[in-house]
N, C-alpha and C positions, 0 to 999 in steps of 0.2 A: 734261164728260159729262152729258148731260141725264138727268133722272130719268123723263121720259116719252118713250117710243119712238114714232116714226111708224109707220104700217102697214108701210112698206117695211122699217124697222129691225126690227120684230117678225119679219117673214118672214125677213130675213137671219139674225137671231139663232137662229131655230128650224131653219133649213134649211141652214146652213153657208155663208152669204155670198151676195152679190148675184148672182154668176154662176150659182150653184146655183139661185137663185130664178128667174132667166131661163130656165134649162134646164127646170125643172119646168113653166114656163108655155109651153114649146115655142117659145121665142123665141131669137134670137141671144144669146149669153152676154154681150154688151156692152150690149144694149138696156136692161136694167134700171138701168144707171148713170144714165140720163136721168131716172128716176123720183125721184132725190134732189133734183132741181131743179124749180122751178115751171114750169108751162106755161100756156097760155091756158085750158085746160080743167080744171086741178087744181092743188092746192097742192104744195109740195115735200114729198116723203115719202108722198104719196098713191099708191095703186095706180091704174093707168089705166082699168081696166074691171071690170065684174062678171065677165066671162069669166076674167080673171086671178085674181080672188078665188075663183071656183069651182074653178079648177085647183089653187090652193094649198090650199084646204080639202080637196079630194079626195085630194091627196097626203098631207096630214097625217093624214087618216082612214085611209088605207091603211098608213101607218107607225105609227099610234098616237100621233102627236105631239099634245100638248095645246093645239092652236090653238083659240081661241074666235073665232067669226065676227065679233063686234064689234071684235076687235083689228085686223081687216083693214079696218075702216071708220074707227075713231076712234084707233087706236093703243092703247098700254097703258103703265101704269107699269112701269119696268124691273124693279123688285122683284117685281111680280106675274108677269111673264114668266119671270124667273129661278127663282122658286119653283115654277112649273108645270113648267119643264124639269128642276129638281132631282127632283121627284116622278116624272117620266118616266124619268130616267136611273137612279135608285136601283133600281127593279124590274128594269131591264135587267141591272144588275151582279149582283143577287142570283140571277137566273135563269142567269147564266153562272158562278156559283160564286164570285164576288168579293164582298168586303165593300163595303157601301155607304158 
């Protein structure tokens, strides 16, 4: 398991899997699987376009997810993403009356 996540892996981690990422981007649910492999235009794990990045950022903003724009370009350390998600999940539990 890598300690550095690609942009696609960051999106998967935050949004519940590769098919969820594709749906958020208004694409066929299987399309995003191709992003895990390199193409002539991008490296493996890179997002294919700025349009996709914008849709993911807009979704995260609407849900309050702690996505950072640079993570969709460069990726991020796994520990950094997990820490951000832990901070996001804890307030959700507290607001629902559960212990964090």
